N, C-alpha and C positions, 0 to 999 in steps of 0.2 A: 749622123747617118739616118737614124729613124725619122728625124724631122724632114729630111730630104724625101724619103719615101712618102710621108704624109702629104707633103706639098705636091708631089708628082701625081698621087692617086687621090686627089681631093674628092672627086665624085664618089669613088668607092668607099672612102672613109665616111663621108656624109651618109651614105646608105647604111653602113654598118652602125653608125651612131644613132641614126633614126630607128633602125630595127631594134637596137638595144634599149633605146628610150621607150619604144612602143611595147617591148616585152615587159619593162618595168611598170608601165601603165596598166598592162593586162594583169600583172600580178596584183597590183594595188586595187584595181577594180574588182578582181575576183575575191579579194579579201573584204572589200567594202560592200559589195552587192551580194545579198544572200541568194539570188537567183542565177548567179554565174559561178561556175566551178572550174578550176584548173587543177587537175591532179598531176602531181609531179613538182619538179623544181623549176628554177629560172630557165634552164636550158629548154624545157618543154614550152615555156612562154615564148622563147625566141622562135621555136618552131611554129607556134600559133601566129606570131607576128609575121613570119615569112609566108605562111599559108594565106593570111589575110591580104598581104601585099600582092601575092600572085593572083588571088581572086579579084582584088581591086583592079589589077592590070588587065586580066583576061575576061572575066565574066561581067564586071560592072559596066563597061562600055556597051556590051550587047544588051544588058538589061535596060540601060538608059535609052538606047535606040528603040527597043521594043515598047517601052512605056512612055515614049515622048509625048503623046497626046495627054496622058494623065499628068505628067510632069508640068506641061504647059498650063493645063486647067487649074492645077493646084498651086501654081506660081512657084514651083520648085520644091514644095513640101513633100512630094512623093519620093524625092531623093532620100529622105529619111527612111522610108519603107525599103528602098533598095539597099541602103546601108545595113539595115537590120536583116534583110534577106541574105546578104553576104556573110554576116555573122552566123546565121543559121546554117548556111552551106558549109562554113568552116566547122561548125558544130558536128555536122554529119560526117565530115572527112576525118576529123581528129577525135580519137577515142577518149582522151583525157580532158577534153574541153566540152563542157555542156552548159546550155542555157535552159532554164526551166520553162520559159514561155517566150512568145513573140515580144511581149512588153519588156521583159528583161533584156532580150537581144537589142531592142530599140534603145533602151536606156544605156546599155553597154556601148553601143555604137556611137551614140551621141557624146557620151563622156569620153570615150577613147578618141574621138575626133577632136574634141576640145583640148585634151591633154597633148595629143600629137601636134596640134597647131601651136600650143604654148611652147612645147619643146623645140619645134622647128624655128619659131621666132627667136627663142633664146640662142639657138645655134647661129642664126644669121646676125644677131647683134654682136657676136664676137668678132666679126670681120667688118670693119668700118670702111665704107666705100666713098664717103664724102671727103672732098679735099678742099683745103683753103689755100688759095694761091695769092701771094702778095705781089701787086703790081704798083710799085712806087707808093703813093699815098693811099691807094684803095686796095680793098681785098675782094677777091672773086671766090665764091663758093661753087664748086662743081659737085653736083649731086648726080650719082649714078643710080639708075633704077634697075631692079632685078628683072 
């Protein structure tokens, strides 16, 4: 029964798993980076992850549009500044989440992005989409792309 619910609500489960993975990464980075502080437990890290996802969904596209010339001139490197700004905005909204400086926010955002990418890639590897079809003496490999 629970597996049927998971299959039916795949997108929601992936969002929950990504949020929990991001919260774990936030806790780990707060432990490793001396300039990033998370007061509280894992639940508070989940709230920070949700805040970052909301800011990435609502504020980040506006910032990207407003700073498009700077992003083009720097060949996309200005997006790192936007990511650090999102972390600083989350720092202002969340009382128990602090970064000591812009440099720590930049390093935190870069490492969090890398960790989230690795986690997302690990989640996708669990579902194999390639198929091998036997047609007599030959085999055909069907590769589906995300």
